[in-house]
C-alpha positions in Angstrom: -71.7 8.3 -2.4 -68.3 9.5 -1.2 -66.4 6.3 -1.6 -62.6 6.2 -1.8 -61.2 6.2 -5.3 -59.2 3.1 -6.0 -55.9 3.7 -7.7 -54.6 0.9 -9.8 -50.9 0.2 -10.5 -50.8 2.0 -13.8 -52.4 5.1 -12.2 -50.0 4.9 -9.3 -47.0 4.9 -11.7 -48.3 7.9 -13.6 -48.9 9.8 -10.4 -45.4 8.9 -9.2 -44.0 10.2 -12.5 -45.9 13.5 -12.3 -44.9 14.1 -8.8 -41.3 13.2 -9.4 -40.7 16.8 -10.6 -41.4 18.1 -7.1 -39.0 18.2 -4.2 -39.9 16.4 -1.0 -41.0 19.5 0.8 -43.4 20.4 -2.0 -44.8 16.8 -2.0 -45.2 16.9 1.8 -47.1 20.2 1.7 -49.4 19.1 -1.1 -50.1 15.8 0.7 -50.8 17.4 4.0 -53.1 20.0 2.5 -55.0 18.1 -0.2 -55.0 14.6 1.0 -54.9 15.0 4.8 -57.0 18.2 4.8 -54.7 20.3 6.9 -55.0 24.1 6.6 -52.0 26.1 5.5 -51.8 27.4 9.1 -51.8 23.9 10.6 -49.1 22.8 8.1 -46.9 25.8 9.0 -47.1 24.9 12.7 -46.2 21.2 12.0 -43.3 22.1 9.8 -42.1 25.1 11.9 -42.5 27.5 9.0 -44.5 30.6 8.4 -47.9 30.5 6.7 -46.4 32.6 3.9 -43.5 30.1 3.3 -45.9 27.1 3.2 -48.3 28.9 0.9 -45.5 30.0 -1.4 -44.2 26.4 -1.5 -47.7 25.1 -2.2 -48.2 27.6 -5.0 -44.8 26.9 -6.6 -45.6 23.1 -6.5 -49.0 23.7 -8.2 -47.3 25.9 -10.9 -44.8 23.2 -11.6 -47.6 20.6 -11.9 -49.6 22.9 -14.1 -46.6 23.2 -16.5 -46.5 19.4 -16.7 -50.0 19.4 -18.2 -49.7 22.4 -20.5 -49.6 21.5 -24.2 -47.5 23.6 -26.6 -49.6 25.0 -29.5 
């Protein structure tokens, strides 16, 4: 049942556009955490940062992405 999701070219372009608002550090942390499955602690060790700094960056990135999907009423 757990088969990889295939991403077509159009979806890839959309994802690139969405993630273009993030800086490289934010992209790296989201990738390591959500795609590769590393914990915040593991990412902090890999990047030579504190857990708090990694978690703050992750949360800032998620807030930025959330803003991209909000619709003004």
